[in-house]
DSSP file (Angstrom, degrees, kcal/mol; ACC not computed):
  #  RESIDUE AA STRUCTURE BP1 BP2  ACC     N-H-->O    O-->H-N    N-H-->O    O-->H-N    TCO  KAPPA ALPHA  PHI   PSI    X-CA   Y-CA   Z-CA
    1    1 A M              0   0    0      0, 0.0     3,-0.0     0, 0.0     2,-0.0   0.000 360.0 360.0 360.0 146.2  -38.2   43.3    1.2
    2    2 A G        -     0   0    0    101,-0.1     2,-0.5     1,-0.1    99,-0.0  -0.046 360.0 -69.3 -91.8-163.9  -37.3   45.6   -1.7
    3    3 A V  E     -A  102   0A   0     99,-2.6    99,-2.7    -2,-0.0     2,-0.5  -0.798  40.3-143.3 -95.1 127.3  -36.6   49.2   -2.0
    4    4 A L  E     -A  101   0A   0     -2,-0.5     2,-0.4    97,-0.2    97,-0.2  -0.798  20.6-174.3 -90.6 129.0  -39.5   51.7   -1.5
    5    5 A T  E     -A  100   0A   0     95,-2.1    95,-2.4    -2,-0.5     2,-0.3  -0.989  25.4-125.4-127.8 127.8  -39.3   54.7   -3.7
    6    6 A K  E     +A   99   0A   0     -2,-0.4    93,-0.3    93,-0.2     3,-0.1  -0.545  35.6 165.4 -69.1 130.3  -41.6   57.8   -3.6
    7    7 A V  E     -     0   0A   0     91,-3.0     2,-0.3     1,-0.4    92,-0.2   0.589  57.5 -21.0-121.1 -19.7  -43.1   58.2   -7.1
    8    8 A A  E     -A   98   0A   0     90,-1.3    90,-3.1    13,-0.1    -1,-0.4  -0.966  60.5-102.7-170.8 176.4  -46.0   60.6   -6.6
    9    9 A T  E >   -A   97   0A   0     -2,-0.3     3,-1.6    88,-0.2     4,-0.4  -0.840  36.5-111.2-113.0 159.4  -48.5   62.1   -4.1
   10   10 A I  G >  S+     0   0    0     86,-2.6     3,-1.7    -2,-0.3    87,-0.1   0.884 117.4  59.7 -55.4 -39.8  -52.1   61.1   -3.8
   11   11 A G  G 3  S+     0   0    0     85,-0.3    -1,-0.3     1,-0.3     3,-0.2   0.690  97.4  60.4 -64.7 -18.7  -53.1   64.5   -5.2
   12   12 A Q  G <  S+     0   0    0     -3,-1.6     2,-0.4     1,-0.2    -1,-0.3   0.567 103.6  52.7 -83.6  -8.8  -51.2   63.9   -8.4
   13   13 A L  S <  S-     0   0    0     -3,-1.7    -1,-0.2    -4,-0.4     3,-0.1  -0.790  74.8-163.3-135.1  90.3  -53.3   60.8   -9.3
   14   14 A E    >   -     0   0    0     -2,-0.4     3,-2.3    -3,-0.2    18,-0.3  -0.275  42.6 -76.9 -68.6 156.0  -57.0   61.3   -9.3
   15   15 A P  T 3  S+     0   0    0      0, 0.0    18,-0.2     0, 0.0    -1,-0.2  -0.294 122.6  22.7 -53.4 134.2  -59.4   58.3   -9.2
   16   16 A G  T 3  S+     0   0    0     16,-2.9    40,-0.2     1,-0.3     2,-0.2   0.356 103.0 114.4  88.7  -4.5  -59.5   56.7  -12.7
   17   17 A A    <   -     0   0    0     -3,-2.3    15,-2.3    15,-0.2     2,-0.3  -0.563  44.0-166.9 -99.4 162.0  -56.2   58.2  -13.7
   18   18 A A  E     -C   31   0B   0     13,-0.2     2,-0.3    -2,-0.2    13,-0.2  -0.988   3.8-174.7-142.1 148.9  -52.9   56.6  -14.6
   19   19 A I  E     -C   30   0B   0     11,-2.2    11,-3.2    -2,-0.3     2,-0.5  -0.948  24.8-122.0-137.4 160.0  -49.4   58.0  -15.0
   20   20 A C  E     +C   29   0B   0     -2,-0.3     2,-0.3     9,-0.2     9,-0.2  -0.909  33.1 179.2-102.4 130.1  -46.0   56.6  -16.0
   21   21 A V  E     -C   28   0B   0      7,-3.0     7,-3.2    -2,-0.5     2,-0.5  -0.882  23.3-129.3-124.9 159.0  -43.2   56.9  -13.5
   22   22 A E  E     +C   27   0B   0     -2,-0.3     2,-0.4     5,-0.2     5,-0.2  -0.947  25.4 175.0-112.8 128.7  -39.6   55.9  -13.7
   23   23 A V  E >  S-C   26   0B   0      3,-2.3     3,-2.2    -2,-0.5   -16,-0.0  -0.982  72.8 -20.8-133.5 120.1  -38.1   53.9  -10.8
   24   24 A E  T 3  S-     0   0    0     -2,-0.4     3,-0.1     1,-0.3    -1,-0.1   0.872 128.6 -49.5  49.4  43.6  -34.5   52.5  -11.0
   25   25 A G  T 3  S+     0   0    0      1,-0.2     2,-0.4     0, 0.0    -1,-0.3   0.464 113.8 120.1  79.5   1.8  -34.6   52.8  -14.8
   26   26 A K  E <   -C   23   0B   0     -3,-2.2    -3,-2.3    15,-0.0     2,-0.6  -0.831  61.6-134.9-102.0 136.5  -37.9   51.0  -15.1
   27   27 A Q  E     -C   22   0B   0     -2,-0.4    15,-2.5    -5,-0.2     2,-0.4  -0.817  32.2-175.1 -86.6 120.1  -41.0   52.6  -16.7
   28   28 A I  E     -CD  21  41B   0     -7,-3.2    -7,-3.0    -2,-0.6     2,-0.5  -0.967  22.1-138.4-125.4 132.3  -43.9   51.7  -14.4
   29   29 A A  E     -CD  20  40B   0     11,-3.1    11,-2.0    -2,-0.4     2,-0.5  -0.770  18.6-160.6 -88.0 128.5  -47.6   52.5  -14.9
   30   30 A L  E     -CD  19  39B   0    -11,-3.2   -11,-2.2    -2,-0.5     2,-0.3  -0.956  10.0-168.5-115.1 125.3  -49.3   53.7  -11.7
   31   31 A F  E     -CD  18  38B   0      7,-3.0     7,-1.9    -2,-0.5     2,-0.5  -0.865  18.5-155.1-118.3 145.0  -53.1   53.5  -11.5
   32   32 A N  E     + D   0  37B   0    -15,-2.3   -16,-2.9    -2,-0.3     2,-0.7  -0.962  16.2 179.3-116.3 110.6  -55.7   54.9   -9.1
   33   33 A V  E >  S- D   0  36B   0      3,-3.3     3,-1.7    -2,-0.5    -2,-0.0  -0.895  75.6 -37.1-114.1 100.0  -58.8   52.7   -9.1
   34   34 A D  T 3  S-     0   0    0     -2,-0.7    -1,-0.1     1,-0.3     3,-0.1   0.861 124.1 -43.9  53.6  40.7  -61.4   54.2   -6.7
   35   35 A G  T 3  S+     0   0    0      1,-0.3     2,-0.4   -25,-0.1    -1,-0.3   0.445 116.5 113.4  85.7  -0.1  -58.7   55.1   -4.2
   36   36 A N  E <   -D   33   0B   0     -3,-1.7    -3,-3.3     2,-0.0     2,-0.4  -0.894  57.8-143.7-102.8 136.5  -56.7   51.9   -4.6
   37   37 A F  E     +D   32   0B   0     -2,-0.4     2,-0.3    -5,-0.2    54,-0.3  -0.837  20.1 176.7-110.0 137.0  -53.3   52.1   -6.2
   38   38 A Y  E     -D   31   0B   0     -7,-1.9    -7,-3.0    -2,-0.4     2,-0.4  -0.944  10.5-159.8-134.4 152.8  -51.7   49.6   -8.5
   39   39 A A  E     +DE  30  89B   0     50,-0.7    50,-2.7    33,-0.4     2,-0.3  -0.998  14.5 165.4-139.9 134.4  -48.4   49.5  -10.4
   40   40 A L  E     -DE  29  88B   0    -11,-2.0   -11,-3.1    -2,-0.4    48,-0.2  -0.929  51.2 -79.1-135.6 159.1  -47.4   47.4  -13.4
   41   41 A D  E     -D   28   0B   0     46,-1.9   -13,-0.3    -2,-0.3    10,-0.1  -0.399  45.3-133.2 -51.1 139.3  -44.6   47.5  -15.9
   42   42 A D  S    S+     0   0    0    -15,-2.5     9,-3.7   -21,-0.1     2,-0.5   0.680  81.0  80.7 -77.9 -15.9  -45.7   50.2  -18.4
   43   43 A R  B    S-F   50   0C   0    -16,-0.4     6,-0.1     7,-0.2    -2,-0.1  -0.814  80.8-125.1-101.3 124.9  -45.0   48.2  -21.5
   44   44 A C     >  -     0   0    0      5,-2.5     4,-1.8    -2,-0.5    41,-0.1  -0.360  15.7-134.0 -59.5 137.7  -47.4   45.6  -22.8
   45   45 A S  T  4 S+     0   0    0     39,-0.3    39,-0.2     1,-0.2    -1,-0.1   0.590 100.2  58.1 -73.7  -9.6  -45.7   42.2  -23.2
   46   46 A H  T  4 S-     0   0    0     37,-0.1    -1,-0.2     3,-0.1    -3,-0.0   0.943 134.5 -15.8 -82.5 -55.3  -47.3   41.8  -26.6
   47   47 A S  T  4 S-     0   0    0      2,-0.1    -2,-0.2     0, 0.0    -3,-0.0   0.321  91.5-100.0-138.4   7.4  -46.1   44.8  -28.5
   48   48 A G     <  +     0   0    0     -4,-1.8    -3,-0.1     1,-0.2     3,-0.0   0.630  60.4 165.5  82.8  13.0  -44.7   47.3  -26.0
   49   49 A G        -     0   0    0     -6,-0.1    -5,-2.5     1,-0.1     2,-0.8  -0.286  47.4-100.6 -62.2 149.3  -47.8   49.5  -25.9
   50   50 A P  B >   -F   43   0C   0      0, 0.0     3,-1.7     0, 0.0    -7,-0.2  -0.611  29.6-166.2 -77.0 106.9  -47.9   52.0  -22.9
   51   51 A L  G >  S+     0   0    0     -9,-3.7     3,-1.8    -2,-0.8    -8,-0.1   0.792  85.4  68.7 -63.9 -27.0  -50.3   50.5  -20.3
   52   52 A S  G 3  S+     0   0    0    -10,-0.4    -1,-0.3     1,-0.3   -34,-0.2   0.699 100.0  50.2 -65.5 -16.6  -50.4   53.9  -18.6
   53   53 A D  G <  S+     0   0    0     -3,-1.7    -1,-0.3   -11,-0.2    -2,-0.2   0.413  94.9 105.1 -95.5  -0.6  -52.4   55.1  -21.6
   54   54 A G  S <  S-     0   0    0     -3,-1.8     2,-0.4    -4,-0.2     9,-0.2  -0.211  75.0-107.3 -78.6 169.2  -54.8   52.2  -21.5
   55   55 A M  E     -G   62   0D   0      7,-1.1     7,-2.5     2,-0.0     2,-0.4  -0.790  28.9-142.4 -97.0 138.9  -58.4   52.1  -20.3
   56   56 A C  E     -G   61   0D   0     -2,-0.4     2,-0.4     5,-0.2     5,-0.2  -0.821  16.1-174.9-103.1 141.9  -59.3   50.5  -17.0
   57   57 A D  E >  S-G   60   0D   0      3,-2.8     3,-0.9    -2,-0.4     2,-0.3  -0.902  73.3 -52.1-129.0 100.4  -62.4   48.4  -16.3
   58   58 A G  T 3  S-     0   0    0     -2,-0.4   -24,-0.0     1,-0.2     0, 0.0  -0.549 123.5 -18.7  64.1-126.3  -62.3   47.6  -12.6
   59   59 A T  T 3  S+     0   0    0     -2,-0.3    13,-3.2    -3,-0.1    14,-0.5  -0.064 119.7  93.3-104.6  33.3  -58.9   46.1  -12.0
   60   60 A V  E <   -GH  57  71D   0     -3,-0.9    -3,-2.8    11,-0.2     2,-0.4  -0.994  57.4-159.3-124.5 129.6  -58.1   45.2  -15.6
   61   61 A V  E     -GH  56  70D   0      9,-2.5     9,-2.3    -2,-0.4     2,-0.5  -0.877   7.6-146.8-107.3 141.6  -56.2   47.5  -17.9
   62   62 A T  E     -GH  55  69D   0     -7,-2.5    -7,-1.1    -2,-0.4     7,-0.2  -0.930  21.2-120.5-108.9 125.0  -56.5   47.3  -21.7
   63   63 A C     >  -     0   0    0      5,-3.4     4,-1.3    -2,-0.5   -12,-0.1  -0.383  16.8-137.7 -60.5 135.8  -53.4   48.1  -23.8
   64   64 A P  T  4 S+     0   0    0      0, 0.0    -1,-0.1     0, 0.0   -13,-0.1   0.644  94.6  54.9 -73.4 -12.5  -54.2   50.9  -26.2
   65   65 A W  T  4 S-     0   0    0      3,-0.1    -2,-0.0     1,-0.1    -3,-0.0   0.935 129.4  -2.5 -88.8 -49.1  -52.4   49.3  -29.1
   66   66 A H  T  4 S-     0   0    0      2,-0.1    -1,-0.1    15,-0.0    15,-0.1   0.183  93.4-107.6-135.5  18.0  -53.9   45.8  -29.6
   67   67 A A     <  +     0   0    0     -4,-1.3     2,-0.2     1,-0.2    14,-0.0   0.655  58.3 159.8  67.5  19.2  -56.4   45.4  -26.7
   68   68 A Q        -     0   0    0     12,-0.1    -5,-3.4    -6,-0.1     2,-0.3  -0.540  29.7-143.7 -68.7 139.9  -54.4   43.0  -24.6
   69   69 A K  E     -HI  62  79D   0     10,-2.6     9,-2.8    -7,-0.2    10,-0.6  -0.831  16.8-171.3-112.2 146.8  -55.7   43.0  -21.1
   70   70 A F  E     -HI  61  77D   0     -9,-2.3    -9,-2.5    -2,-0.3     2,-0.4  -0.997  27.7-117.6-137.0 141.0  -53.8   42.7  -17.8
   71   71 A D  E  >  -H   60   0D   0      5,-2.6     4,-2.8    -2,-0.4   -11,-0.2  -0.635  19.1-147.7 -73.6 126.0  -54.9   42.3  -14.2
   72   72 A L  T  4 S+     0   0    0    -13,-3.2   -33,-0.4    -2,-0.4    -1,-0.1   0.783  95.2  51.5 -66.9 -26.9  -53.7   45.3  -12.2
   73   73 A K  T  4 S+     0   0    0    -14,-0.5    -1,-0.2   -35,-0.1   -34,-0.1   0.858 129.7  12.3 -78.4 -35.6  -53.3   43.2   -9.0
   74   74 A T  T  4 S-     0   0    0      2,-0.1    14,-0.4    -3,-0.1    -2,-0.2   0.634  87.5-125.9-118.2 -20.4  -51.1   40.4  -10.5
   75   75 A G     <  +     0   0    0     -4,-2.8    11,-2.4     1,-0.3    -3,-0.1   0.437  59.5 147.2  81.6  -0.2  -50.0   41.5  -14.0
   76   76 A E        -     0   0    0      9,-0.2    -5,-2.6    -5,-0.1    -1,-0.3  -0.425  54.2-107.0 -71.1 142.0  -51.4   38.3  -15.4
   77   77 A P  E     -I   70   0D   0      0, 0.0    -7,-0.3     0, 0.0    -1,-0.1  -0.401  24.9-167.7 -68.4 145.5  -52.8   38.5  -19.0
   78   78 A Q  E     -     0   0D   0     -9,-2.8    -8,-0.2     1,-0.5    -2,-0.0   0.178  47.8-127.3-116.8  12.5  -56.6   38.4  -19.3
   79   79 A G  E    S+I   69   0D   0    -10,-0.6   -10,-2.6     2,-0.3    -1,-0.5  -0.252  81.0 138.6  98.7 171.4  -56.7   37.9  -23.1
   80   80 A P  S    S+     0   0    0      0, 0.0   -12,-0.1     0, 0.0   -13,-0.1  -1.000  94.4  50.3 -90.5  -8.9  -57.2   38.0  -26.0
   81   81 A L  S    S-     0   0    0    -12,-0.1     2,-1.7     1,-0.1    -2,-0.3  -0.607  82.1-116.4 -95.3 149.8  -53.6   37.3  -27.0
   82   82 A P        +     0   0    0      0, 0.0     2,-0.3     0, 0.0    -1,-0.1  -0.589  65.4 134.6 -82.8  82.2  -51.4   34.5  -25.8
   83   83 A V        -     0   0    0     -2,-1.7     2,-0.1     1,-0.0   -37,-0.1  -0.799  56.2-103.1-124.3 165.9  -48.7   36.6  -24.1
   84   84 A H        -     0   0    0     -2,-0.3   -39,-0.3   -39,-0.2    -1,-0.0  -0.460  44.5 -97.7 -84.5 164.4  -46.9   36.4  -20.8
   85   85 A G        -     0   0    0     -2,-0.1     2,-0.3    -8,-0.1    -9,-0.2  -0.073  29.7-121.3 -72.1 175.4  -47.8   38.7  -17.9
   86   86 A V        -     0   0    0    -11,-2.4     2,-0.3   -45,-0.0    -1,-0.1  -0.816  38.3 -87.7-114.1 160.1  -46.1   41.9  -16.8
   87   87 A T        -     0   0    0     -2,-0.3   -46,-1.9   -47,-0.0     2,-0.4  -0.492  37.1-153.7 -72.0 131.0  -44.5   42.6  -13.5
   88   88 A A  E     -E   40   0B   0    -14,-0.4     2,-0.3    -2,-0.3   -48,-0.2  -0.855  11.1-156.6-101.3 141.5  -46.9   43.9  -10.8
   89   89 A Y  E     -E   39   0B   0    -50,-2.7   -50,-0.7    -2,-0.4     2,-0.3  -0.879  20.0-109.4-119.2 149.5  -45.4   46.0   -8.0
   90   90 A S  E     -B  101   0A   0     11,-0.6    11,-2.5    -2,-0.3     2,-0.5  -0.580  28.5-153.7 -74.4 137.1  -46.5   46.8   -4.5
   91   91 A V  E     -B  100   0A   0    -54,-0.3     2,-0.4    -2,-0.3     9,-0.2  -0.966   8.3-164.0-113.7 127.7  -47.7   50.3   -3.9
   92   92 A M  E     -B   99   0A   0      7,-3.3     7,-3.0    -2,-0.5     2,-0.6  -0.899   8.9-148.9-110.9 139.8  -47.5   51.7   -0.4
   93   93 A V  E     +B   98   0A   0     -2,-0.4     2,-0.5     5,-0.2     5,-0.2  -0.948  18.1 175.8-108.0 119.8  -49.3   54.8    0.8
   94   94 A E  E >   -B   97   0A   0      3,-2.4     3,-2.3    -2,-0.6     2,-0.4  -0.933  67.4 -49.7-125.2 106.0  -47.5   56.8    3.5
   95   95 A G  T 3  S-     0   0    0     -2,-0.5   -86,-0.0     1,-0.3     0, 0.0  -0.571 122.5 -26.6  65.9-121.4  -49.3   60.0    4.4
   96   96 A D  T 3  S+     0   0    0     -2,-0.4   -86,-2.6    -3,-0.1     2,-0.3   0.282 117.8 106.0-104.7  10.1  -49.9   61.6    1.1
   97   97 A E  E <   -AB   9  94A   0     -3,-2.3    -3,-2.4   -88,-0.2     2,-0.5  -0.709  57.9-149.5 -93.8 139.8  -47.0   59.8   -0.6
   98   98 A L  E     -AB   8  93A   0    -90,-3.1   -91,-3.0    -2,-0.3   -90,-1.3  -0.935  19.9-174.7-105.1 125.2  -47.2   57.0   -3.1
   99   99 A K  E     -AB   6  92A   0     -7,-3.0    -7,-3.3    -2,-0.5     2,-0.4  -0.948  13.9-149.1-123.2 141.3  -44.3   54.6   -3.0
  100  100 A I  E     -AB   5  91A   0    -95,-2.4   -95,-2.1    -2,-0.4     2,-0.6  -0.902  13.9-136.5-109.2 137.0  -43.5   51.6   -5.2
  101  101 A E  E     -AB   4  90A   0    -11,-2.5   -11,-0.6    -2,-0.4   -97,-0.2  -0.833  15.5-165.6 -95.9 119.2  -41.6   48.7   -3.9
  102  102 A I  E     -A    3   0A   0    -99,-2.7   -99,-2.6    -2,-0.6     3,-0.1  -0.913  30.5-112.3-101.4 123.6  -38.9   47.4   -6.3
  103  103 A P        -     0   0    0      0, 0.0     2,-0.1     0, 0.0  -101,-0.1  -0.214  34.7-107.6 -55.8 141.9  -37.7   43.9   -5.3
  104  104 A S        -     0   0    0      1,-0.1  -102,-0.1     2,-0.1    -3,-0.0  -0.436  14.1-144.8 -69.1 142.2  -34.1   43.8   -4.2
  105  105 A S        +     0   0    0     -2,-0.1     2,-0.2    -3,-0.1    -1,-0.1   0.479  67.0 112.6 -86.2  -2.3  -31.6   42.2   -6.6
  106  106 A D              0   0    0      1,-0.2    -2,-0.1     0, 0.0     0, 0.0  -0.516 360.0 360.0 -73.7 139.9  -29.6   40.8   -3.6
  107  107 A G              0   0    0     -2,-0.2    -1,-0.2     0, 0.0    -2,-0.1   0.396 360.0 360.0 -28.3 360.0  -29.7   37.0   -3.3
């Protein structure tokens, strides 16, 4: 198990919204899709566009720069460009706190 870090409260992220948070030096996009929370690296693997500024359609976010799509659950690309995925992180809800799990760098 990794390190859980509080990044926001539920009230800070309305349904349909996304924000960029920093955890251990990483920029992470945090999404609220109908009360379900997802987290991905904030930078598109194609050109570095901010995924937290992208539009969501269900559990797919579209990069605002070149329309590359990523699955919010897995970080896998959904097209149209041949790029690698981005890291998806576990989001835990504890009370009204949103916490992101960053994998431990220990062996």
